[in-house]
KEKE-3310 file (N, C-alpha, C; in steps of 0.2 Angstrom, whole numbers, plus 5000, padded with zeros to 4 digits):
npx = (5265:5282:5290:5301:5303:5298:5306:5310:5327:5339:5351:5343:5343:5347:5360:5362:5377:5384:5385:5379:5367:5359:5361:5352:5341:5335:5325:5321:5332:5333:5319:5313:5313:5310:5307:5307:5315:5328:5331:5330:5344:5351:5351:5355:5371:5374:5371:5379:5390:5382:5381:5393:5396:5385:5393:5402:5415:5416:5411:5402:5392:5391:5379:5380:5371:5377:5382:5383:5373:5378:5380:5386:5393:5400:5412:5421:5426:5436:5441:5438:5445:5458:5462:5470:5481:5486:5477:5471:5459:5444:5428:5437:5438:5435:5429:5419:5412:5411:5406:5390:5382:5382:5368:5359:5360:5368:5355:5354:5350:5357:5361:5357:5343:5345:5342:5332:5332:5347:5358:5369:5384:5389:5377:5375:5385:5383:5371:5377:5380:5394:5406:5415:5428:5436:5448:5454:5467:5478:5489:5488:5482:5470:5461:5448:5441:5425:5415:5400:5399:5411:5428:5438:5454:5466:5465:5472:5486:5486:5494:5498:5489:5479:5471:5457:5446:5430:5425:5411:5407:5392:5385:5370:5363:5356:5352:5346:5337:5321:5320:5331:5332:5335:5324:5325:5318:5310:5323:5327:5317:5317:5331:5330:5321:5327:5337:5331:5325:5338:5348:5363:5368:5374:5370:5371:5362:5366:5362:5370:5365:5360:5369:5365:5357:5360:5359:5357:5355:5356:5355:5351:5348:5349:5340:5332:5317:5309:5313:5306:5291:5291:5291:5278:5264:5253:5250:5240:5244:5259:5270:5282:5279:5289:5303:5313:5317:5323:5320:5322:5316:5311:5323:5331:5326:5314:5308:5297:5286:5276:5261:5247:5237:5229:5220:5208:5213:5222:5242:5252:5267:5278:5291:5304:5318:5322:5317:5301:5286:5273:5263:5261:5259:5265:5272:5264:5253:5253:5256:5246:5237:5243:5242:5227:5224:5231:5225:5211:5211:5216:5208:5196:5200:5199:5186:5180:5176:5161:5154:5147:5152:5161:5177:5191:5193:5208:5205:5196:5205:5213:5211:5219:5231:5248:5262:5277:5281:5295:5305:5321:5329:5337:5331:5325:5307:5299:5286:5269:5268:5276:5283:5281:5277:5279:5281:5286:5282:5284:5285:5274:5268:5277:5279:5268:5268:5275:5273:5259:5265:5273:5266:5255:5262:5265:5253:5247:5260:5257:5244:5235:5239:5234:5220:5217:5220:5211:5199:5200:5199:5188:5178:5180:5176:5163:5157)
npy = (5172:5171:5164:5161:5161:5147:5139:5121:5112:5102:5108:5116:5106:5103:5092:5085:5081:5068:5074:5084:5080:5075:5086:5093:5087:5079:5072:5061:5052:5052:5050:5061:5079:5083:5078:5064:5060:5065:5055:5045:5049:5045:5030:5028:5030:5023:5010:5004:5000:4991:4981:4977:4971:4960:4954:4949:4956:4964:4970:4978:4992:5011:5023:5039:5054:5071:5086:5096:5094:5086:5069:5055:5040:5024:5013:4997:4989:4984:4994:5009:5006:5019:5027:5037:5032:5022:5010:4997:4989:4991:4998:5014:5024:5036:5036:5030:5040:5051:5047:5041:5024:5015:5012:4999:4995:4981:4967:4957:4943:4945:4959:4975:4985:4985:4988:4998:5013:5016:5021:5026:5031:5043:5051:5054:5062:5069:5079:5084:5097:5098:5084:5071:5058:5047:5036:5020:5010:4999:5003:5014:5032:5039:5055:5061:5076:5086:5097:5099:5088:5093:5088:5095:5100:5087:5069:5064:5057:5056:5052:5038:5022:5013:4998:4996:5003:5013:5029:5040:5056:5067:5081:5087:5096:5114:5120:5112:5103:5103:5103:5098:5093:5078:5063:5054:5045:5039:5035:5026:5017:5012:5006:4996:4987:4985:4976:4966:4958:4957:4945:4947:4958:4970:4985:5003:5017:5031:5049:5066:5076:5083:5089:5089:5077:5065:5047:5031:5018:5000:4989:4973:4957:4940:4931:4935:4938:4933:4937:4950:4947:4943:4953:4958:4963:4956:4942:4928:4913:4904:4903:4909:4906:4901:4902:4898:4895:4889:4891:4886:4886:4899:4906:4910:4914:4913:4919:4919:4922:4921:4926:4924:4938:4946:4953:4962:4968:4967:4963:4964:4962:4966:4960:4962:4957:4966:4976:4986:4982:4988:4990:4976:4960:4947:4935:4940:4935:4924:4921:4923:4913:4899:4900:4899:4888:4879:4878:4877:4864:4857:4862:4854:4842:4842:4842:4854:4864:4859:4846:4856:4867:4885:4883:4891:4906:4919:4932:4931:4926:4936:4941:4950:4943:4945:4945:4942:4943:4940:4941:4935:4938:4934:4940:4951:4956:4972:4981:4994:5012:5017:5005:4996:4985:4967:4958:4943:4928:4915:4916:4914:4901:4894:4901:4899:4885:4883:4889:4883:4868:4872:4878:4869:4860:4864:4866:4853:4848:4856:4854:4862:4876:4876:4874:4886:4895:4893:4894:4907:4912:4906:4913:4925:4925:4923:4935)
npz = (5064:5062:5048:5052:5066:5067:5061:5063:5064:5063:5068:5080:5089:5104:5113:5129:5139:5148:5163:5166:5160:5169:5179:5173:5171:5185:5189:5180:5186:5198:5202:5207:5215:5229:5245:5241:5231:5235:5246:5238:5234:5243:5244:5232:5236:5243:5239:5230:5241:5250:5240:5239:5251:5249:5241:5246:5249:5259:5275:5285:5282:5287:5289:5287:5296:5295:5304:5296:5287:5276:5269:5273:5269:5274:5270:5276:5264:5249:5246:5234:5218:5210:5197:5193:5204:5200:5198:5192:5191:5184:5183:5186:5203:5197:5185:5188:5197:5187:5174:5168:5168:5154:5147:5155:5172:5182:5184:5191:5202:5214:5217:5223:5219:5206:5189:5191:5194:5201:5196:5203:5208:5200:5197:5210:5212:5202:5207:5217:5228:5236:5235:5241:5240:5251:5248:5257:5253:5248:5258:5258:5257:5249:5242:5233:5226:5222:5215:5211:5204:5197:5196:5208:5207:5205:5210:5227:5234:5252:5262:5274:5278:5288:5286:5274:5264:5259:5259:5256:5257:5252:5249:5244:5233:5234:5226:5217:5224:5231:5244:5260:5269:5277:5282:5296:5301:5290:5282:5290:5290:5277:5275:5287:5282:5268:5276:5284:5271:5266:5272:5274:5276:5286:5293:5299:5306:5309:5316:5317:5317:5327:5340:5354:5356:5349:5338:5332:5323:5323:5311:5308:5303:5307:5303:5293:5283:5292:5304:5303:5303:5317:5324:5325:5333:5345:5338:5335:5332:5339:5332:5318:5302:5289:5275:5262:5244:5231:5213:5196:5185:5188:5187:5200:5216:5231:5244:5260:5274:5285:5298:5308:5315:5328:5322:5309:5298:5282:5279:5270:5260:5245:5236:5225:5219:5232:5229:5232:5227:5225:5218:5217:5207:5198:5208:5220:5215:5217:5229:5235:5229:5231:5245:5246:5243:5249:5261:5258:5256:5268:5276:5272:5272:5288:5291:5291:5281:5275:5261:5251:5253:5246:5238:5246:5244:5238:5243:5253:5266:5271:5282:5298:5292:5291:5279:5271:5255:5246:5232:5221:5209:5191:5180:5182:5178:5178:5177:5172:5176:5185:5186:5196:5198:5196:5183:5176:5171:5176:5188:5198:5196:5201:5215:5219:5220:5230:5240:5244:5245:5258:5267:5269:5275:5286:5293:5296:5303:5314:5323:5332:5331:5318:5319:5325:5318:5305:5310:5313:5302:5296:5304:5301:5288:5287:5292)
capx = (5271:5285:5293:5310:5304:5294:5309:5315:5330:5346:5355:5340:5343:5355:5361:5366:5383:5386:5383:5374:5360:5357:5358:5347:5333:5336:5318:5323:5338:5331:5314:5309:5318:5308:5309:5308:5323:5333:5334:5334:5351:5356:5350:5360:5374:5373:5370:5386:5394:5379:5383:5401:5393:5382:5399:5409:5423:5414:5406:5397:5391:5388:5379:5379:5369:5380:5377:5382:5368:5380:5378:5393:5393:5408:5413:5426:5429:5443:5444:5438:5451:5459:5465:5476:5486:5487:5476:5471:5453:5439:5430:5440:5433:5437:5425:5412:5408:5410:5403:5384:5381:5380:5364:5353:5365:5366:5349:5352:5347:5363:5362:5354:5343:5347:5337:5326:5334:5352:5363:5376:5389:5389:5371:5375:5391:5378:5368:5378:5384:5401:5407:5423:5428:5440:5449:5460:5469:5487:5493:5490:5475:5468:5454:5446:5435:5421:5410:5393:5402:5416:5431:5443:5458:5467:5467:5477:5487:5488:5497:5498:5480:5477:5463:5455:5436:5431:5420:5408:5404:5392:5382:5364:5363:5353:5349:5344:5333:5316:5320:5337:5329:5330:5320:5328:5311:5310:5330:5328:5313:5320:5336:5329:5318:5335:5341:5327:5328:5344:5352:5371:5370:5374:5368:5371:5360:5367:5360:5372:5365:5356:5374:5363:5352:5362:5355:5361:5352:5360:5351:5355:5342:5350:5332:5329:5309:5305:5313:5300:5284:5291:5290:5272:5261:5244:5249:5236:5249:5267:5276:5280:5279:5293:5304:5316:5319:5326:5316:5326:5310:5309:5329:5327:5324:5306:5307:5289:5287:5270:5258:5240:5237:5221:5218:5205:5219:5229:5248:5255:5272:5282:5295:5306:5327:5323:5313:5296:5283:5268:5255:5259:5263:5264:5275:5260:5245:5256:5257:5238:5236:5245:5239:5221:5226:5234:5221:5205:5214:5219:5198:5192:5202:5198:5180:5181:5170:5156:5156:5143:5154:5166:5186:5193:5195:5213:5201:5194:5212:5219:5210:5224:5237:5254:5265:5282:5286:5301:5309:5325:5327:5341:5329:5317:5301:5294:5279:5268:5271:5281:5289:5281:5272:5283:5280:5290:5276:5285:5286:5267:5268:5284:5278:5261:5268:5280:5268:5256:5269:5276:5261:5253:5265:5264:5247:5248:5263:5256:5237:5233:5239:5231:5215:5217:5221:5205:5194:5198:5198:5180:5173:5179:5172:5157:5154)
capy = (5169:5171:5156:5159:5157:5139:5133:5116:5107:5098:5113:5115:5099:5102:5087:5085:5075:5065:5072:5090:5080:5073:5091:5097:5082:5075:5067:5055:5050:5048:5050:5069:5081:5084:5074:5056:5060:5065:5050:5042:5049:5041:5025:5028:5030:5017:5004:5001:5000:4985:4976:4976:4965:4956:4949:4946:4959:4969:4966:4983:4999:5015:5031:5044:5061:5074:5092:5101:5094:5082:5063:5049:5033:5022:5004:4991:4985:4982:5000:5008:5008:5027:5028:5040:5029:5018:5005:4993:4988:4992:5006:5016:5028:5043:5035:5029:5047:5057:5045:5038:5019:5013:5004:4996:4992:4974:4969:4949:4943:4947:4964:4979:4991:4982:4990:5002:5020:5012:5024:5025:5037:5048:5053:5058:5067:5078:5083:5086:5106:5096:5078:5069:5053:5044:5027:5019:5006:4998:5005:5022:5035:5045:5060:5063:5082:5085:5100:5100:5084:5095:5088:5100:5096:5078:5065:5068:5053:5061:5049:5030:5020:5006:4992:4997:5004:5018:5033:5044:5062:5071:5085:5085:5102:5119:5124:5106:5101:5108:5103:5096:5091:5071:5060:5049:5040:5037:5031:5020:5010:5011:5003:4991:4984:4980:4971:4962:4955:4951:4944:4947:4967:4973:4993:5007:5022:5038:5054:5068:5084:5087:5088:5086:5072:5060:5042:5027:5012:4996:4983:4968:4951:4935:4927:4936:4942:4929:4942:4955:4946:4942:4961:4962:4962:4952:4934:4923:4909:4908:4901:4911:4901:4905:4895:4902:4889:4892:4886:4887:4887:4907:4908:4915:4912:4915:4918:4921:4923:4924:4924:4927:4941:4947:4958:4962:4970:4963:4967:4959:4968:4959:4965:4962:4960:4971:4983:4985:4981:4991:4987:4968:4955:4937:4933:4942:4931:4915:4917:4921:4906:4894:4901:4899:4881:4875:4880:4872:4858:4855:4861:4848:4837:4841:4843:4861:4865:4855:4846:4863:4873:4883:4886:4899:4912:4924:4937:4926:4923:4940:4946:4948:4941:4947:4941:4945:4939:4942:4934:4938:4935:4937:4944:4954:4961:4976:4984:4999:5017:5017:5000:4994:4977:4964:4952:4937:4922:4908:4915:4913:4895:4892:4904:4896:4877:4884:4892:4876:4864:4871:4880:4863:4856:4867:4864:4846:4847:4862:4855:4867:4879:4876:4873:4891:4899:4892:4894:4913:4912:4906:4918:4933:4926:4922:4940)
capz = (5069:5055:5046:5056:5072:5068:5056:5066:5060:5067:5074:5083:5095:5110:5115:5133:5139:5154:5170:5161:5157:5175:5181:5169:5172:5189:5190:5176:5187:5204:5201:5210:5216:5234:5249:5238:5228:5241:5252:5234:5232:5250:5244:5228:5238:5249:5236:5228:5246:5252:5235:5240:5258:5246:5236:5250:5249:5264:5279:5288:5279:5292:5284:5297:5295:5300:5308:5291:5280:5274:5272:5275:5267:5277:5271:5277:5257:5248:5243:5226:5211:5210:5193:5196:5208:5195:5200:5187:5192:5179:5180:5194:5205:5195:5182:5193:5199:5183:5169:5169:5166:5148:5147:5160:5177:5182:5188:5193:5210:5219:5217:5226:5215:5198:5184:5194:5195:5202:5190:5207:5212:5194:5197:5216:5211:5199:5211:5226:5228:5235:5234:5244:5240:5252:5248:5259:5251:5249:5263:5257:5258:5243:5242:5227:5229:5217:5217:5207:5197:5192:5197:5209:5206:5203:5215:5229:5240:5259:5269:5274:5279:5291:5283:5268:5261:5254:5264:5251:5259:5248:5252:5242:5229:5238:5218:5212:5228:5235:5254:5261:5277:5277:5287:5300:5301:5282:5280:5294:5289:5270:5277:5290:5275:5265:5279:5282:5266:5264:5280:5275:5278:5292:5291:5303:5299:5312:5313:5320:5317:5334:5345:5359:5353:5342:5337:5329:5325:5320:5307:5305:5305:5302:5301:5288:5283:5299:5310:5302:5305:5323:5327:5323:5339:5344:5336:5333:5335:5341:5327:5312:5294:5285:5270:5256:5239:5222:5206:5191:5181:5186:5188:5204:5223:5233:5254:5262:5278:5289:5302:5307:5320:5329:5318:5303:5294:5279:5278:5265:5257:5243:5236:5220:5219:5235:5229:5235:5222:5230:5214:5217:5201:5197:5214:5225:5216:5216:5235:5236:5225:5233:5253:5245:5239:5256:5268:5257:5256:5273:5279:5268:5273:5293:5289:5294:5275:5270:5253:5247:5255:5238:5242:5250:5238:5241:5246:5261:5269:5271:5291:5300:5289:5292:5277:5266:5249:5242:5226:5220:5201:5189:5174:5185:5174:5180:5174:5176:5175:5190:5188:5204:5198:5193:5177:5176:5171:5178:5194:5198:5197:5205:5221:5221:5222:5235:5247:5245:5251:5265:5273:5269:5280:5295:5295:5297:5309:5321:5320:5338:5328:5311:5318:5329:5311:5302:5315:5314:5296:5294:5309:5297:5281:5288:5294)
cpx = (5276:5288:5299:5308:5301:5299:5312:5319:5338:5349:5351:5340:5349:5353:5366:5370:5380:5383:5377:5367:5356:5357:5352:5340:5334:5331:5319:5328:5335:5324:5309:5316:5314:5310:5311:5314:5328:5334:5334:5342:5356:5355:5356:5368:5379:5375:5375:5391:5390:5380:5389:5399:5391:5387:5404:5415:5421:5410:5401:5396:5386:5386:5376:5375:5374:5379:5380:5378:5370:5378:5385:5391:5400:5408:5420:5429:5435:5446:5442:5445:5451:5463:5472:5483:5489:5485:5473:5461:5449:5431:5434:5437:5433:5432:5416:5406:5407:5406:5395:5385:5378:5373:5361:5359:5362:5358:5346:5350:5351:5367:5357:5351:5343:5341:5331:5331:5344:5358:5367:5379:5390:5384:5370:5380:5387:5376:5370:5381:5394:5402:5413:5423:5435:5441:5455:5460:5476:5491:5492:5481:5473:5460:5456:5441:5433:5416:5405:5396:5408:5423:5437:5449:5461:5466:5473:5480:5491:5490:5496:5491:5481:5472:5462:5445:5438:5421:5419:5404:5401:5387:5375:5365:5358:5349:5345:5336:5328:5317:5327:5337:5328:5329:5323:5323:5311:5315:5329:5323:5314:5327:5335:5327:5323:5337:5337:5327:5333:5348:5359:5372:5369:5375:5369:5370:5361:5367:5366:5369:5362:5364:5374:5359:5354:5359:5359:5356:5355:5355:5355:5352:5345:5344:5330:5322:5307:5307:5307:5294:5285:5290:5284:5269:5255:5246:5245:5239:5256:5271:5274:5282:5284:5297:5307:5316:5320:5321:5321:5323:5311:5315:5328:5325:5317:5307:5301:5291:5280:5267:5253:5241:5231:5220:5213:5208:5224:5234:5250:5261:5276:5285:5300:5314:5327:5321:5306:5291:5274:5262:5256:5262:5261:5267:5270:5254:5246:5254:5250:5237:5236:5243:5232:5220:5226:5229:5214:5206:5212:5208:5194:5194:5202:5192:5177:5177:5166:5156:5152:5148:5160:5172:5186:5194:5201:5208:5198:5201:5216:5217:5214:5232:5242:5260:5271:5284:5290:5304:5316:5326:5335:5338:5323:5314:5299:5290:5275:5270:5276:5286:5287:5277:5277:5280:5281:5283:5279:5286:5280:5266:5271:5282:5272:5264:5271:5277:5263:5259:5271:5272:5256:5255:5266:5259:5245:5254:5263:5246:5232:5231:5234:5223:5211:5215:5214:5198:5194:5198:5191:5174:5173:5175:5164:5153:5157)
cpy = (5169:5162:5156:5157:5152:5135:5128:5111:5105:5104:5115:5113:5102:5096:5087:5080:5075:5070:5080:5087:5079:5079:5095:5094:5079:5071:5063:5051:5046:5050:5057:5072:5084:5079:5066:5057:5063:5060:5045:5042:5046:5034:5022:5026:5028:5012:5000:4997:4991:4981:4974:4968:4959:4951:4948:4950:4965:4967:4973:4990:5006:5020:5034:5052:5065:5081:5098:5099:5089:5075:5057:5044:5029:5015:5002:4988:4985:4990:5001:5010:5017:5024:5031:5036:5026:5011:5001:4991:4992:4994:5008:5022:5035:5043:5034:5034:5053:5053:5040:5030:5019:5009:5003:4991:4986:4974:4960:4949:4944:4953:4970:4984:4991:4984:4993:5007:5016:5014:5026:5033:5043:5053:5058:5063:5073:5081:5085:5094:5104:5088:5076:5063:5050:5037:5026:5012:5004:4999:5012:5025:5039:5046:5062:5068:5082:5091:5101:5094:5087:5093:5094:5098:5088:5075:5064:5062:5057:5058:5041:5028:5015:5004:4996:5000:5009:5022:5039:5051:5067:5076:5088:5097:5107:5118:5120:5104:5105:5109:5097:5092:5081:5070:5054:5043:5036:5033:5025:5014:5008:5005:4995:4986:4981:4975:4967:4956:4953:4950:4945:4955:4969:4981:4994:5012:5027:5044:5061:5074:5088:5085:5085:5081:5067:5054:5038:5021:5007:4989:4980:4961:4944:4929:4930:4940:4936:4934:4948:4953:4946:4948:4961:4957:4957:4946:4930:4915:4909:4907:4908:4907:4905:4898:4899:4893:4890:4888:4890:4888:4895:4911:4915:4911:4916:4914:4921:4917:4926:4922:4928:4931:4943:4952:4958:4965:4966:4966:4962:4963:4962:4963:4959:4962:4967:4978:4983:4985:4982:4988:4978:4965:4948:4935:4935:4937:4924:4915:4917:4914:4901:4893:4896:4890:4874:4874:4877:4866:4853:4855:4858:4844:4835:4840:4848:4865:4858:4851:4854:4868:4876:4884:4891:4903:4917:4930:4935:4927:4929:4942:4943:4944:4945:4946:4947:4941:4943:4937:4940:4935:4938:4939:4946:4958:4966:4980:4989:5005:5021:5012:4999:4989:4972:4956:4947:4931:4918:4909:4914:4905:4893:4894:4900:4887:4879:4884:4887:4869:4865:4875:4873:4859:4856:4866:4856:4844:4851:4862:4859:4873:4882:4876:4880:4897:4898:4893:4902:4916:4913:4910:4924:4932:4924:4931:4947)
cpz = (5063:5056:5049:5061:5073:5063:5064:5063:5065:5072:5080:5090:5102:5114:5123:5136:5147:5160:5172:5160:5165:5180:5181:5170:5178:5189:5186:5181:5196:5206:5204:5213:5224:5240:5248:5236:5232:5245:5244:5232:5238:5248:5237:5228:5241:5244:5233:5235:5248:5247:5239:5247:5254:5241:5238:5250:5254:5269:5284:5284:5286:5287:5290:5291:5298:5301:5300:5286:5275:5274:5270:5273:5268:5276:5272:5272:5256:5247:5236:5223:5211:5205:5192:5199:5204:5194:5195:5187:5186:5183:5189:5195:5202:5189:5183:5195:5194:5176:5172:5166:5158:5146:5151:5167:5178:5187:5191:5202:5217:5222:5220:5219:5208:5193:5186:5198:5195:5198:5196:5208:5206:5198:5205:5217:5207:5203:5218:5224:5229:5238:5238:5243:5244:5253:5252:5257:5247:5253:5261:5256:5251:5245:5234:5229:5221:5218:5208:5202:5194:5198:5201:5209:5205:5211:5220:5235:5247:5264:5267:5278:5281:5289:5277:5267:5258:5259:5257:5254:5254:5252:5246:5239:5231:5229:5214:5217:5230:5241:5254:5268:5277:5283:5289:5297:5296:5281:5284:5293:5281:5272:5282:5286:5271:5268:5281:5277:5261:5271:5280:5276:5284:5291:5298:5300:5308:5309:5321:5321:5322:5338:5351:5359:5348:5343:5333:5330:5319:5317:5305:5307:5301:5301:5295:5288:5290:5304:5310:5305:5313:5326:5329:5330:5338:5340:5336:5336:5335:5336:5320:5307:5291:5279:5264:5250:5232:5216:5199:5184:5181:5188:5194:5211:5226:5241:5254:5269:5282:5292:5304:5314:5320:5328:5312:5296:5291:5279:5275:5260:5253:5239:5227:5219:5226:5234:5231:5228:5224:5222:5211:5212:5202:5203:5219:5223:5216:5225:5237:5235:5228:5243:5252:5245:5246:5260:5267:5258:5262:5277:5275:5271:5284:5295:5291:5287:5273:5262:5250:5249:5247:5243:5244:5244:5240:5243:5253:5265:5272:5280:5293:5299:5288:5284:5271:5261:5245:5237:5223:5211:5197:5184:5177:5180:5176:5175:5176:5177:5178:5194:5193:5203:5194:5188:5173:5175:5175:5184:5198:5201:5201:5214:5222:5223:5230:5243:5249:5249:5256:5269:5273:5276:5288:5296:5298:5302:5316:5320:5327:5333:5322:5312:5323:5323:5309:5305:5314:5308:5294:5299:5304:5290:5281:5293:5289)
residu = (MET:SER:GLU:GLU:SER:THR:THR:TYR:ASP:ALA:SER:THR:ILE:VAL:VAL:LEU:GLN:GLY:LEU:GLU:ALA:VAL:ARG:LYS:ARG:PRO:GLY:MET:TYR:ILE:GLY:SER:ILE:ASP:GLU:ARG:GLY:LEU:HIS:GLN:LEU:VAL:LEU:GLU:ALA:ALA:GLY:ARG:ALA:LEU:ASN:GLU:ILE:LEU:GLY:GLY:THR:ALA:SER:SER:VAL:GLU:ILE:THR:LEU:THR:ALA:ASP:GLY:SER:VAL:ARG:VAL:THR:ASP:ASP:GLY:THR:GLY:LEU:ALA:VAL:GLY:TYR:ALA:GLY:HIS:THR:ASP:ASP:PRO:PRO:LEU:GLU:THR:ARG:LEU:THR:GLU:LEU:TRP:CYS:GLY:ALA:PRO:PRO:ALA:ASP:ARG:HIS:SER:LEU:PHE:GLY:GLY:TYR:PHE:GLY:MET:GLY:LEU:ALA:VAL:VAL:ASN:ALA:LEU:SER:SER:ARG:LEU:THR:ALA:GLU:VAL:ARG:ARG:ASP:GLY:ALA:ARG:TRP:VAL:LEU:GLU:TYR:GLU:GLN:GLY:VAL:PRO:VAL:GLY:VAL:PRO:ALA:ARG:THR:GLY:PRO:ALA:ASP:GLY:SER:GLY:THR:VAL:ILE:THR:PHE:GLN:PRO:ASP:ALA:ASP:ILE:PHE:GLU:THR:LEU:GLU:PHE:SER:PHE:ASP:THR:LEU:THR:GLU:ARG:PHE:LYS:GLU:LEU:ALA:PHE:LEU:ASN:ARG:GLU:LEU:ASP:ILE:THR:LEU:THR:ASP:ASP:ARG:ASP:PRO:ALA:ALA:PRO:GLN:ALA:ILE:ARG:PHE:ARG:PHE:PRO:ASP:GLY:ALA:ARG:ASP:TYR:ILE:ALA:GLU:GLN:SER:ALA:PRO:LEU:HIS:PRO:ASP:VAL:ILE:GLY:PHE:GLU:ARG:GLU:TYR:SER:GLU:MET:GLU:GLY:THR:VAL:GLU:VAL:ALA:LEU:ARG:TRP:CYS:GLU:SER:ARG:GLN:GLU:ARG:ILE:ALA:SER:TYR:ALA:ASN:SER:LEU:PRO:THR:THR:GLY:GLY:GLY:THR:HIS:GLU:LEU:GLY:PHE:ARG:ASP:GLY:LEU:ALA:ALA:ALA:LEU:THR:GLY:TYR:ALA:ARG:GLU:GLN:GLN:LEU:LEU:SER:PRO:SER:ASP:PRO:ASP:PHE:THR:ALA:ALA:GLN:LEU:GLY:ALA:GLY:LEU:THR:ALA:VAL:VAL:SER:VAL:LYS:LEU:ASP:ARG:PRO:GLU:PHE:GLU:GLY:ALA:THR:ARG:ASP:ARG:LEU:GLY:ASN:ARG:PRO:VAL:ARG:ALA:CYS:VAL:THR:GLU:ALA:VAL:ARG:GLU:HIS:LEU:THR:ALA:TRP:LEU:TYR:ALA:ASN:PRO:THR:GLN:ALA:THR:ALA:VAL:LEU:ALA:TRP:ILE:LEU:THR:ALA:THR:ARG:HIS)
# end
């Protein structure tokens, strides 16, 4: 190999700017270019609108899969600022669509997807063959159009408008993605999950791809995680045990809902800032610690365990248990190669205390149901 061919200096480095970098390395921004990344694009487009609901500036969001393969995200918020219209809000929509966030996005308890992808509209624009933004604000309707992240002309005022809100319509780029086929079931599962975890949300998912069989589902769950647990079949006891509590020590809140069912299977779903933590973490460990402490204490008090019996371990209590453990933190710390595990240390002790106290109170207030649960657990641990 010649010296010329092995020379490496600053002139060899290619610096990718802005949306060009997203199109060159899409996996860095949405995780993959397969079906998983395609669905992440929908979440990125919807995230900003859903955060408007959490922030109190919108009441509902509709996501529509259209017949031409596009996705339309509609909200009834205040309408994003359009810089060309002279709106002084910061940043204007043109900037949101063309410039990547500088540094990490907000990651507090009041926002979705913070600190985990969450790159938003600029990434959606970059990875779409075409994107149209429609803004209704201050009595006027504005339209912005882009192709592969590049603006097609300047924002255009197209006439008067009633009400307010923003509509983002995008078509994923076939040159980027391995598939352009959205799964209605996959999107249903994720948006339903978000609505369970954030009771303020009102989301409608519509599928218009087949004119002969359109379908739409609305997700709104005022009782939060309790509603999720209530959906589970064959319950061992009628009550859904649930609570929500704030701790300054962990700079956030914990919400837990649980019930035992007539099954040997354990189903515990944990989340941090509405993101699934399939690798577990300190919140899930705290939940299991609190569960074991409450049930062991009650069983000994009721003499269901003899003095020689060991305490329950967390591993013994999972048979038939269905639970949701959700924490929302101002400063979440995600760990692992795929950032699917929560690492905040104060969370474990806070969740342990909350679960122990609330579950203990429920056991003493509902002795018949408590006896059924302990009998089920004792039977399971002895087989």
